[in-house]
C-alpha positions as CSV (number, residue, x, y, z in Angstrom):
1,M,34.8,1.1,38.2
2,A,32.5,1.2,35.3
3,T,30.1,-1.9,36.8
4,L,30.2,0.3,40.0
5,L,29.5,3.5,38.3
6,H,26.2,1.5,36.3
7,A,24.9,0.1,39.6
8,L,24.6,4.0,40.7
9,G,23.2,5.0,37.7
10,R,20.7,3.1,37.3
11,A,19.7,2.9,41.2
12,A,19.5,6.7,40.8
13,F,17.3,6.7,38.1
14,R,14.7,4.3,39.9
15,R,14.4,6.1,42.5
16,R,15.1,9.8,41.4
17,G,12.6,11.0,44.4
18,R,14.6,9.5,47.0
19,F,17.4,11.0,45.1
20,L,16.5,14.7,44.7
21,A,14.5,15.0,48.6
22,C,18.4,13.8,50.3
23,W,19.9,16.6,47.8
24,L,17.2,19.3,48.4
25,L,17.5,17.8,52.6
26,L,20.6,18.5,52.6
27,I,20.6,22.1,51.0
28,A,17.7,23.1,53.8
29,L,20.5,21.7,56.7
30,L,23.3,23.7,55.1
31,G,21.2,26.7,54.4
32,G,19.2,26.5,58.4
33,G,22.9,26.3,59.9
34,F,23.8,29.3,57.7
35,A,20.6,31.2,58.7
36,A,21.8,30.1,62.1
37,Y,25.6,30.7,62.3
38,G,26.3,33.0,59.5
39,S,30.4,33.0,59.1
40,H,33.2,34.3,59.9
41,L,36.0,34.8,57.1
42,D,39.5,35.8,58.3
43,S,41.3,38.1,55.9
44,E,44.7,37.7,57.9
45,A,47.9,35.8,56.2
46,T,49.6,34.1,58.8
47,I,53.1,32.8,57.5
48,P,54.4,30.3,60.0
49,G,57.9,29.8,60.5
50,S,58.5,33.1,59.1
51,Q,60.8,36.5,60.7
52,A,58.4,38.3,59.7
53,Q,55.5,36.2,61.8
54,Q,57.7,35.5,64.8
55,G,57.9,39.2,65.3
56,I,54.1,39.9,64.6
57,D,53.8,36.9,67.3
58,V,55.5,39.2,69.7
59,L,54.3,42.1,69.5
60,E,50.9,41.1,69.7
61,K,51.7,40.9,73.5
62,S,54.8,43.9,74.1
63,L,53.4,46.4,71.3
64,P,49.6,45.5,70.4
65,S,49.2,48.9,68.5
66,A,52.1,48.0,66.3
67,T,49.8,45.1,64.7
68,G,46.7,46.8,64.7
69,V,44.9,48.1,61.6
70,T,45.3,51.7,60.6
71,A,44.2,54.1,58.2
72,Q,46.1,56.7,56.8
73,L,44.4,61.1,56.6
74,V,46.5,62.3,53.5
75,F,46.0,66.1,53.3
76,A,47.3,67.9,50.2
77,A,46.9,71.8,49.8
78,P,45.9,73.5,46.7
79,P,48.2,74.6,44.0
80,G,50.0,77.7,45.2
81,T,49.3,77.2,48.8
82,T,50.9,75.5,51.5
83,L,49.6,73.8,55.0
84,D,50.8,76.7,57.1
85,D,47.8,78.5,56.0
86,P,45.9,78.9,59.3
87,A,42.4,78.2,57.5
88,Y,43.7,75.1,56.3
89,R,45.5,74.0,60.0
90,A,42.1,74.3,61.2
91,V,40.6,71.7,58.7
92,I,43.3,69.3,59.7
93,A,42.9,69.7,63.3
94,K,39.1,69.6,63.1
95,T,39.5,66.1,60.9
96,V,41.8,65.1,63.4
97,R,39.6,65.2,66.2
98,A,36.6,64.0,64.2
99,A,38.9,60.6,63.3
100,G,40.1,60.0,66.5
101,K,36.3,59.6,67.8
102,A,35.4,57.9,64.9
103,P,33.7,53.7,65.4
104,Q,36.9,51.5,66.7
105,V,39.3,54.1,66.2
106,E,41.8,53.9,69.2
107,S,43.9,57.5,68.2
108,A,44.2,59.8,65.7
109,T,47.4,62.0,65.8
110,D,47.8,65.5,64.6
111,P,50.7,66.0,61.8
112,F,51.6,69.0,62.8
113,R,52.8,67.4,66.5
114,T,54.5,64.1,64.7
115,E,56.0,66.5,62.3
116,T,54.5,64.2,59.6
117,V,54.7,67.6,56.9
118,S,56.9,67.8,53.6
119,A,59.0,69.5,52.9
120,D,57.0,71.9,50.7
121,R,54.5,71.9,53.3
122,R,52.3,71.0,50.7
123,T,51.6,67.5,52.3
124,A,50.6,65.7,55.5
125,L,50.4,62.8,57.0
126,A,48.2,61.3,60.0
127,Q,47.8,58.1,61.5
128,V,44.7,56.6,62.2
129,L,44.8,53.3,64.7
130,Y,42.5,50.7,65.4
131,P,43.6,48.2,68.0
132,I,42.0,45.1,66.3
133,K,42.7,43.2,63.4
134,R,41.6,43.6,60.1
135,D,39.0,40.7,60.2
136,A,36.7,42.7,63.3
137,L,37.2,46.1,61.8
138,K,33.5,46.7,60.1
139,D,32.6,47.9,57.1
140,S,30.8,51.0,58.4
141,S,34.3,51.9,60.3
142,V,35.9,52.7,57.5
143,T,32.7,54.4,56.0
144,A,32.7,56.7,58.1
145,L,36.3,57.8,58.1
146,E,35.8,58.2,54.4
147,S,32.5,60.4,55.4
148,I,35.2,62.5,57.9
149,A,38.1,63.0,54.9
150,E,35.0,63.8,52.3
151,E,34.4,67.3,55.0
152,A,37.7,67.8,54.8
153,R,37.5,68.0,51.0
154,S,34.4,70.3,51.4
155,D,36.4,72.4,53.4
156,G,38.5,73.1,50.2
157,L,41.5,70.5,51.5
158,R,42.0,67.6,49.4
159,T,42.1,64.5,51.9
160,E,42.5,61.1,50.6
161,V,42.3,58.1,53.0
162,G,44.7,55.2,52.7
163,G,46.6,52.4,55.4
164,T,45.9,48.4,55.8
165,V,42.3,49.4,56.7
166,Y,41.9,48.6,52.7
167,S,42.5,44.9,52.1
168,T,41.0,41.9,49.6
169,G,37.7,41.5,51.4
170,G,37.0,38.1,49.1
171,L,34.7,38.9,45.8
172,A,31.7,40.1,44.8
173,V,29.6,38.9,42.1
174,G,28.7,41.4,39.6
175,I,27.3,41.9,35.6
176,G,30.6,40.4,34.6
177,E,29.9,37.2,36.4
178,A,26.0,36.9,35.1
179,I,27.8,37.6,31.4
180,G,29.4,34.7,31.7
181,L,26.9,32.7,32.9
182,G,24.9,33.4,30.2
183,V,27.7,32.2,27.8
184,A,27.8,28.9,29.6
185,I,23.6,28.7,28.8
186,L,24.5,30.5,25.2
187,V,27.1,27.6,24.3
188,L,25.1,24.4,26.2
189,L,21.8,25.4,23.8
190,V,24.3,25.5,21.1
191,T,26.0,21.6,22.2
192,F,22.7,20.1,22.4
193,G,19.9,22.1,21.2
194,S,17.3,21.6,23.6
195,L,16.6,23.9,26.2
196,T,16.0,20.7,28.9
197,A,19.2,19.4,28.1
198,A,21.0,22.4,28.2
199,G,19.1,23.6,31.6
200,L,20.9,19.9,33.1
201,P,24.0,20.7,33.6
202,L,23.5,23.9,35.0
203,L,21.1,23.2,37.3
204,T,23.0,20.0,38.6
205,A,26.6,22.4,39.1
206,L,24.2,25.1,41.0
207,F,23.1,22.3,43.2
208,G,27.3,21.2,43.9
209,L,28.0,24.8,43.9
210,V,25.6,25.8,46.7
211,I,26.1,23.4,49.2
212,G,30.3,23.5,48.7
213,L,30.4,26.9,49.2
214,I,27.7,27.1,52.2
215,G,29.2,24.0,53.8
216,L,32.5,26.8,53.1
217,L,30.8,29.4,55.3
218,L,29.6,27.4,57.8
219,I,32.9,25.6,58.5
220,S,34.4,29.3,58.4
221,N,32.8,29.4,62.1
222,V,34.3,26.4,63.6
223,T,38.2,27.0,61.6
224,T,40.2,29.8,60.3
225,V,38.6,30.5,56.4
226,S,40.1,33.0,54.4
227,S,38.1,35.8,53.0
228,T,39.8,34.5,49.0
229,A,39.0,31.3,49.7
230,P,35.3,31.5,48.2
231,S,36.3,33.5,45.4
232,L,38.4,30.2,43.7
233,A,35.6,27.7,45.2
234,L,32.9,29.9,43.7
235,M,35.1,30.0,39.9
236,V,36.8,26.5,40.2
237,G,33.1,24.5,40.8
238,L,31.0,26.8,38.8
239,A,33.1,25.8,35.7
240,V,33.8,22.2,36.8
241,G,30.1,21.4,37.9
242,I,28.6,22.2,34.3
243,D,31.8,20.6,32.6
244,Y,30.9,17.2,34.1
245,A,27.6,17.0,33.9
246,L,27.6,18.0,30.6
247,L,30.3,14.9,29.8
248,I,27.2,12.6,30.6
249,V,24.7,14.4,29.3
250,D,26.3,14.6,26.2
251,R,27.1,10.9,26.2
252,H,23.2,10.0,27.2
253,R,21.9,12.0,24.3
254,T,23.9,9.9,21.8
255,Q,22.8,6.8,23.1
256,L,19.0,8.2,23.0
257,A,19.5,8.7,19.3
258,A,21.2,5.5,19.1
259,G,17.9,3.9,20.1
260,M,18.8,2.8,23.9
261,D,16.1,2.6,26.5
262,P,16.8,5.9,28.9
263,E,17.0,3.6,31.9
264,E,20.1,2.1,30.5
265,S,21.3,5.1,28.9
266,A,21.5,6.9,32.3
267,A,23.1,4.0,33.7
268,R,25.7,3.4,30.9
269,A,26.6,7.6,30.9
270,T,27.2,7.3,34.0
271,G,29.4,4.2,34.3
272,T,31.3,5.4,31.1
273,A,31.6,9.0,31.4
274,G,30.8,9.1,34.6
275,G,34.2,7.0,35.6
276,A,35.8,10.1,33.5
277,V,34.4,12.3,35.8
278,V,35.0,10.4,38.9
279,F,39.1,10.7,37.6
280,A,39.3,13.7,36.2
281,G,37.7,15.8,39.2
282,L,40.0,13.4,41.4
283,T,43.1,14.8,39.3
284,V,41.6,18.4,40.4
285,I,41.2,17.5,43.8
286,I,44.7,16.6,43.5
287,A,46.3,19.4,42.1
288,L,43.9,21.9,44.6
289,S,45.1,19.9,47.2
290,G,48.6,20.0,47.0
291,L,48.8,24.0,48.1
292,T,48.8,23.0,51.2
293,V,52.7,21.7,50.4
294,V,53.7,25.5,50.1
295,G,52.7,26.0,54.2
296,I,51.3,28.9,54.2
297,P,47.6,29.4,55.7
298,F,45.2,31.0,54.0
299,L,46.5,29.5,50.9
300,S,46.2,25.9,52.0
301,V,41.9,27.0,52.9
302,M,41.8,28.1,49.6
303,G,43.2,24.8,47.6
304,L,40.9,22.8,50.2
305,A,37.8,25.0,49.9
306,A,38.0,24.6,46.0
307,A,38.9,21.0,46.0
308,G,36.1,20.9,48.4
309,T,33.1,22.5,45.5
310,V,35.0,20.2,42.8
311,L,34.0,17.0,44.9
312,M,30.8,18.0,45.1
313,A,30.8,18.4,41.4
314,V,31.5,15.0,41.0
315,A,29.1,13.7,44.0
316,V,26.3,15.5,42.0
317,A,27.1,14.2,38.7
318,I,27.0,10.4,39.4
319,T,24.1,10.7,41.4
320,L,21.7,13.9,40.7
321,L,22.3,14.0,37.9
322,P,20.9,10.5,36.7
323,A,18.1,10.9,39.2
324,L,16.7,14.4,37.3
325,L,17.8,12.0,34.0
326,G,15.0,10.0,35.3
327,F,12.4,12.8,35.6
328,A,13.3,13.3,31.7
329,G,13.0,10.0,30.5
330,A,12.3,10.0,27.0
331,R,12.4,13.5,26.6
332,L,16.2,13.8,26.2
333,R,16.2,11.8,22.9
334,P,16.8,13.9,19.6
335,K,13.8,13.6,16.8
336,A,14.4,11.6,14.5
337,G,16.1,13.5,11.0
338,S,17.2,16.9,13.5
339,R,19.9,18.3,13.3
340,A,20.3,17.3,17.0
341,E,20.5,13.8,16.2
342,R,22.7,13.7,13.4
343,R,25.3,15.5,15.7
344,A,24.6,13.3,18.7
345,R,25.1,10.8,16.3
346,Y,27.9,12.3,14.9
347,E,26.4,11.3,11.6
348,P,27.6,13.1,8.4
349,S,25.4,16.4,7.3
350,P,22.7,15.8,4.2
351,S,25.6,17.5,2.5
352,G,28.0,14.5,3.3
353,R,30.7,16.5,5.2
354,A,32.0,14.7,8.4
355,P,31.3,15.9,11.7
356,A,34.1,19.3,12.7
357,G,35.6,16.9,15.0
358,E,36.4,14.1,12.6
359,R,38.0,16.9,10.2
360,W,39.7,18.3,12.7
361,A,41.0,15.1,14.1
362,R,42.2,13.3,10.6
363,L,43.9,17.1,9.8
364,V,46.2,17.2,12.3
365,T,46.8,13.4,12.3
366,R,47.8,13.6,8.3
367,R,51.1,14.8,9.3
368,P,51.4,14.3,12.9
369,L,55.2,15.2,13.6
370,A,54.9,18.4,11.7
371,T,51.8,19.1,13.9
372,I,54.0,18.7,16.9
373,L,56.4,20.9,15.8
374,I,54.2,23.4,15.3
375,V,52.1,23.7,18.4
376,V,55.7,23.1,20.6
377,I,57.4,25.9,18.6
378,G,54.4,27.7,18.7
379,L,53.0,27.9,22.7
380,G,57.3,28.4,23.1
381,V,56.6,31.9,21.4
382,L,54.2,32.8,24.1
383,A,55.8,31.4,26.9
384,A,58.8,33.6,26.0
385,P,57.3,36.6,28.3
386,A,56.8,34.3,30.7
387,T,60.8,34.6,31.5
388,Q,60.4,37.7,33.3
389,L,57.8,37.5,35.3
390,A,58.4,39.0,38.9
391,L,56.4,38.8,41.7
392,A,55.3,40.5,44.7
393,M,52.3,40.8,47.3
394,P,49.7,43.5,46.2
395,D,49.0,46.7,48.9
396,N,47.6,49.9,48.3
397,G,50.1,50.8,45.1
398,T,47.8,48.3,43.1
399,A,44.8,49.6,43.7
400,A,42.7,51.3,40.7
401,P,44.0,54.7,40.3
402,E,40.9,56.1,40.8
403,T,40.2,54.8,44.7
404,T,41.1,57.0,47.5
405,Q,43.8,54.6,48.9
406,R,45.4,54.9,45.5
407,K,45.2,58.4,45.6
408,A,46.7,58.5,49.5
409,Y,49.6,55.8,48.3
410,D,50.7,58.3,45.7
411,L,51.1,61.7,47.8
412,I,52.9,59.9,50.4
413,S,55.3,58.6,47.8
414,D,55.6,61.6,46.3
415,A,56.0,63.6,49.2
416,F,57.7,61.5,51.5
417,G,59.0,59.0,48.8
418,P,58.3,55.3,48.2
419,G,59.8,54.1,51.4
420,V,57.0,55.6,53.7
421,N,54.8,53.0,52.5
422,G,56.7,50.2,52.9
423,R,58.1,50.8,56.6
424,L,60.4,48.0,57.7
425,L,60.1,47.6,61.8
426,V,63.1,45.8,63.8
427,L,62.1,44.1,66.8
428,V,64.5,43.7,69.5
429,Q,64.1,42.3,72.6
430,S,66.9,42.7,75.1
431,R,67.8,39.0,77.6
432,T,68.9,41.8,80.2
433,G,65.6,43.6,80.9
434,H,67.1,47.1,79.6
435,P,65.1,47.5,76.2
436,E,65.8,51.0,75.8
437,A,70.0,50.5,76.1
438,A,69.5,47.6,73.2
439,A,67.5,49.1,71.3
440,A,70.4,52.4,71.6
441,E,73.1,50.0,70.0
442,V,70.8,48.2,67.3
443,T,70.1,51.8,66.6
444,A,73.9,53.0,66.3
445,G,74.4,49.8,64.9
446,L,72.2,50.3,61.5
447,E,73.1,53.8,61.2
448,G,76.9,52.8,61.0
449,L,76.0,50.5,58.3
450,R,75.4,53.4,56.3
451,L,73.0,51.2,54.0
452,P,72.5,53.3,51.0
453,D,69.1,52.1,50.7
454,V,67.9,53.4,54.0
455,V,66.4,57.0,54.4
456,S,66.3,56.6,58.2
457,V,65.9,55.1,61.6
458,G,63.3,56.0,63.6
459,E,63.5,56.7,67.9
460,P,62.5,53.5,69.0
461,Q,58.9,52.5,71.3
462,I,59.4,50.8,74.6
463,G,56.5,47.4,75.4
464,T,55.0,46.6,77.8
465,D,56.2,43.7,78.7
466,G,60.3,45.8,79.7
467,R,61.8,43.8,77.3
468,T,61.4,44.5,74.0
469,A,61.5,47.7,71.7
470,I,60.9,48.5,68.1
471,L,62.5,50.2,66.0
472,T,61.2,52.1,62.6
473,V,63.1,52.0,59.6
474,V,62.1,53.5,56.5
475,P,63.8,52.5,52.6
476,K,64.0,54.1,50.1
477,A,62.6,51.9,47.0
478,G,58.3,51.2,47.8
479,P,57.0,48.1,49.5
480,R,57.3,46.0,46.1
481,A,60.9,46.7,45.2
482,E,63.4,44.5,44.4
483,A,65.5,47.3,46.4
484,T,63.5,47.0,49.9
485,E,63.4,43.0,49.3
486,R,67.5,43.2,49.2
487,L,67.3,45.7,52.3
488,V,65.2,43.1,53.9
489,R,67.8,40.5,53.0
490,E,71.1,43.0,54.4
491,I,69.8,43.6,57.1
492,R,68.3,40.5,58.3
493,T,72.2,38.8,57.6
494,R,74.0,42.0,59.8
495,T,71.5,41.2,63.1
496,P,73.2,38.4,64.9
497,A,76.1,40.3,65.0
498,M,74.3,43.1,66.7
499,G,72.4,41.3,68.6
500,R,75.3,39.4,70.2
501,A,76.4,43.2,70.7
502,A,73.6,44.4,72.5
503,D,72.8,41.1,73.8
504,A,69.1,40.8,72.2
505,E,67.4,39.1,70.0
506,I,66.8,41.1,66.7
507,L,63.7,39.9,64.0
508,V,62.6,42.1,60.8
509,T,59.0,41.7,60.7
510,G,56.4,44.1,60.0
511,S,53.3,44.2,56.7
512,T,56.5,45.0,54.1
513,A,58.9,42.4,55.9
514,A,55.7,39.5,55.6
515,A,55.2,40.0,52.0
516,I,58.5,39.4,51.2
517,D,58.5,36.2,53.1
518,V,55.3,35.3,50.9
519,S,57.1,35.8,48.3
520,D,60.2,33.8,49.1
521,R,57.9,31.2,51.1
522,L,55.9,30.8,47.5
523,R,58.9,30.7,45.5
524,A,60.6,28.3,47.6
525,S,57.7,25.8,46.9
526,L,57.1,26.0,43.7
527,L,59.4,23.4,42.9
528,P,58.3,20.5,45.5
529,F,54.3,21.3,44.8
530,V,54.6,21.1,41.4
531,G,56.6,17.7,41.9
532,T,54.2,16.4,44.1
533,V,51.2,17.4,41.7
534,V,52.3,16.1,38.5
535,G,53.7,13.0,40.3
536,L,50.3,11.9,41.7
537,A,48.6,13.3,38.6
538,L,50.9,10.5,36.2
539,I,50.2,7.7,38.7
540,L,46.6,8.0,38.6
541,L,46.8,8.6,34.5
542,L,48.7,5.6,34.7
543,L,46.4,3.7,36.5
544,V,43.3,5.2,34.5
545,F,45.0,4.7,31.3
546,R,47.7,1.8,31.7
547,S,50.4,3.7,29.4
548,L,53.4,5.3,30.0
549,I,53.3,7.6,27.2
550,V,50.3,9.2,28.1
551,P,51.0,10.0,31.3
552,V,54.3,12.1,30.2
553,K,52.4,13.5,27.2
554,A,49.9,14.9,29.3
555,A,52.1,16.6,31.6
556,F,54.0,17.8,28.8
557,G,51.1,19.3,27.0
558,F,50.5,21.2,30.7
559,L,53.9,22.6,30.7
560,L,52.7,23.9,27.6
561,S,50.1,25.4,28.1
562,A,51.0,26.8,31.8
563,G,53.9,28.6,30.0
564,A,51.8,30.3,27.5
565,A,49.4,31.3,30.3
566,F,52.2,33.0,32.8
567,G,53.3,34.7,29.5
568,A,49.8,36.0,29.0
569,V,50.2,37.5,32.2
570,V,53.6,38.8,32.2
571,A,52.4,40.7,28.8
572,V,49.3,41.9,30.4
573,F,49.4,42.5,34.1
574,Q,53.5,43.5,34.2
575,W,54.4,44.9,31.1
576,G,50.6,46.9,30.3
577,W,50.1,45.2,27.3
578,L,46.6,45.6,26.5
579,A,46.1,46.8,30.0
580,E,42.9,48.7,29.5
581,V,41.0,46.8,27.5
582,F,40.8,44.2,29.9
583,G,40.8,46.5,32.8
584,V,44.2,46.5,34.4
585,P,44.5,50.0,36.8
586,T,48.2,49.5,37.1
587,S,51.2,47.3,35.7
588,G,53.8,45.6,37.5
589,P,55.3,42.4,39.2
590,V,52.6,40.0,39.8
591,F,51.1,38.5,43.4
592,S,53.5,36.2,44.7
593,F,51.0,33.7,44.9
594,M,49.5,33.5,41.5
595,P,51.5,31.5,40.0
596,I,51.1,28.3,42.9
597,V,47.3,28.6,42.1
598,L,47.0,28.8,39.2
599,I,49.5,26.3,38.3
600,A,46.9,23.7,40.6
601,V,43.8,24.8,39.3
602,L,44.7,24.6,35.3
603,F,46.5,21.3,35.6
604,G,43.5,20.1,37.5
605,L,41.7,21.1,34.5
606,A,44.1,20.3,31.5
607,M,44.1,16.6,33.2
608,D,39.8,17.3,33.1
609,Y,40.6,17.0,29.0
610,E,43.3,14.8,28.7
611,V,41.0,12.5,30.5
612,F,37.6,13.3,28.6
613,L,39.3,12.7,25.3
614,V,41.9,10.1,25.5
615,A,39.1,8.2,27.4
616,R,37.3,8.0,24.5
617,I,40.1,7.6,22.4
618,R,41.3,4.5,24.7
619,E,37.7,3.4,24.7
620,E,37.6,3.2,20.3
621,H,40.9,1.0,21.0
622,V,39.8,-1.5,23.4
623,L,36.5,-2.0,22.6
624,R,36.5,-1.7,18.9
625,G,40.5,-2.6,18.6
626,D,42.9,-2.1,15.7
627,R,42.4,-5.0,13.6
628,P,43.3,-5.5,9.9
629,G,41.5,-2.3,7.9
630,R,41.5,-0.5,10.7
631,P,44.7,1.1,11.5
632,P,45.4,2.5,15.0
633,V,44.7,6.4,13.9
634,E,41.5,5.7,13.1
635,S,40.8,4.7,16.9
636,V,42.0,8.0,17.7
637,V,40.2,9.4,14.6
638,A,37.3,8.1,15.9
639,G,37.6,8.9,19.9
640,S,38.3,12.9,18.4
641,R,34.8,12.6,16.5
642,H,33.1,11.2,19.9
643,A,34.9,13.5,22.5
644,S,35.6,16.7,20.4
645,R,32.5,18.3,20.8
646,V,32.3,18.0,24.7
647,V,35.7,19.2,24.5
648,T,35.1,22.1,22.9
649,A,31.5,22.9,24.5
650,A,33.6,22.3,28.1
651,A,36.1,24.9,26.9
652,L,34.0,26.9,25.7
653,I,32.1,27.1,28.8
654,M,35.4,27.4,30.9
655,F,36.8,30.1,29.5
656,A,33.7,32.0,29.8
657,V,33.8,31.9,33.6
658,F,36.9,32.3,33.9
659,A,37.3,35.4,32.0
660,S,33.4,36.5,33.3
661,F,36.1,37.2,36.5
662,V,38.7,39.1,35.5
663,T,35.9,41.7,35.2
664,A,35.8,41.4,39.5
665,E,37.9,44.4,41.3
666,D,39.7,42.0,43.0
667,L,43.2,42.3,42.1
668,T,44.3,39.2,43.6
669,L,42.1,36.9,41.6
670,K,42.1,39.3,37.8
671,P,45.3,38.0,37.2
672,I,44.6,34.2,38.2
673,A,41.2,34.3,36.1
674,F,42.5,36.1,32.6
675,G,45.8,33.8,33.3
676,L,43.1,30.9,33.8
677,A,41.3,31.8,30.8
678,V,44.2,31.9,28.3
679,G,45.2,28.3,29.8
680,I,42.0,26.8,29.2
681,V,41.6,27.8,25.9
682,V,45.1,27.1,25.0
683,D,45.0,23.6,26.6
684,A,41.6,22.8,24.9
685,F,42.0,23.5,21.4
686,L,46.0,23.4,21.0
687,I,47.2,20.7,23.5
688,R,44.5,18.2,23.7
689,L,42.2,18.7,20.4
690,T,45.2,18.9,18.3
691,L,48.2,17.6,20.3
692,V,47.4,14.9,21.3
693,P,45.7,13.2,18.8
694,A,49.0,13.7,16.5
695,T,50.8,12.3,19.5
696,L,48.7,9.2,19.4
697,A,49.1,9.1,15.9
698,L,52.2,8.9,15.3
699,T,52.8,6.8,18.5
700,G,50.2,3.7,17.6
701,T,50.3,1.3,19.6
702,T,53.1,1.7,21.5
703,A,51.1,4.4,23.1
704,W,48.7,1.4,24.8
705,W,51.7,-0.2,26.1
706,L,52.5,-0.9,28.9
707,P,55.3,-3.3,30.5
708,R,53.8,-7.4,31.9
709,W,55.2,-7.1,35.4
710,L,53.6,-3.5,36.0
711,D,50.5,-4.7,33.9
712,R,50.0,-7.4,36.4
713,L,50.4,-5.7,39.1
714,L,47.9,-2.5,38.3
715,P,44.1,-2.4,39.5
716,Q,41.4,-2.6,36.5
717,L,39.8,-0.3,37.1
718,D,37.7,-0.3,33.8
719,I,37.2,3.1,33.0
720,E,36.2,2.4,29.1
721,G,33.0,-0.2,30.5
722,A,34.3,-2.6,28.8
723,K,32.4,-4.8,31.3
724,L,29.4,-3.6,30.2
725,G,30.0,-4.7,27.0
726,A,30.4,-3.2,23.3
727,E,27.8,-0.2,22.8
728,R,25.6,-0.9,19.7
């Protein structure tokens, strides 16, 4: 591996113009394709094989209006008045007529005709139907409806807009992300002390990110790509793109400071640090691709999209970056006697103090067992809140309090009960072709159960196929409540018997049931997903480091950092601790797909640091050896001295990138970004730079032990570059 990458790095250095031209041509081709075809992102989430999805598929054919996008116009009378006031009734009638004529609207209902007025006559609910899918709804159509509501407000009537017209539409990059990028630039400047050296990782990261994102948007024209996929791809691609280039540039500068020729240095940096980048990238790609195990298409696309940007980051780091190093030439060599040269050569300061990384490594390896116990116990305490993790899918009740959809949600809950925001659809398909009779039988059966969590069962709506009817069941609790989940499961356990009595097939469906099915699918998939991803990554680490202890230690360390990340997410997003500081508008259950996405990304990035650090420690072990007078701990200290600076810089950059996304308004992304920011800090500083050196010091040469029969079976990957010869 090292020999192959060394040759690739040398070729890129020598033919830098051709390599750069190829990458620029690729960007031009993708950019032209995007200009010609644009993109078609899909905001709809399907759950193949679930009961809710089966019901939705049937309704799309037999009763399309039940699956179309809906909006809610909620009218509230001023204090001391009711909506029966003729002036207010006139405003409502005028608003409903205007809404019925709004762009893409099929119909709007008068709340006085449908009797959707609260018992105190102070709140009314009008339904607005768009007979289309969410991704076909234009933003201008929602804006037009909001303008109609604003006119009603100007007439003195409080009017809010809610419904399924509001959903996650992906990520809008704002000032927070720009600040995160600025922090990354500052870290690079401090790390290298050179504007040129700091600019290279940023430039190559942007190359890979632009290609990955434009490619993803183009692919959306031929296959379904969820609107949330670019968000995760942007966040992960930017972080790893900078980090991978940082590792190679740092090795290149170190070798230049030692007097190595720029061409040989670029080739050797690609052969050694580039090998670490390749295998670190593979672990991230494996982790993200593992999201396909879950069996939810939009989540699979998110994982594969982010994995694609990571693949681009690796490709750019081992091909384009050596070419750019060729353009920079000797200008990247630190000036003789400068602070940058001393740092690049890892020399003591003028006062004789050893580099900070060496001092820290010696501190944590002095009493390794005590270090291990302190870290494990401390992170165990941080992870304690994770035991209270509750999951649910987002809805308008999780939107920011100042938004109109959240205000509408709260008004409906207060006036009609929280269950009105989480109605269940019971689909009845008659086998005899008499849906009215079958629906009446099922209605009687549901009412006869006297379920305490049911408020009402509505009149049946008959489909156009002559076989289908739907009943609307209003639960007592809201859509994210545990009581509603129990109710869905209770009804589903009773429907087989009711179906036999009515000679019909019965399915519990609708958006609330679909959200519950998504949560159930994710819970059931979590352990298989973790087992698959961790198992594949352990095999990869076994191949790279030829050790049994190192992969097991890496997995255990990840579990500690993941636990701490989940604990922090629960404390902030579920318990509401420091919620205002982090801009969390409402506390409650964490979104169902957060754990599995966070595990995928964090595991991949944690293995990045594992490879960065342990590859350098193993390099010291293989090339220098644990000879007499040089105990095993010296390889650990020397490797940590070389790797700690780049791991620290990489972690700070990733933290800055992820923390900047915490400012995003997208509440599906915010807890993921927050968990990743916490997890990265914990994993880099407490696990990789503290627990790992202590463990390797405690185990000594045993850390690199491998049974002889297994050693003969495994291929020699040579990630440490032993075949390239020891560096001078």
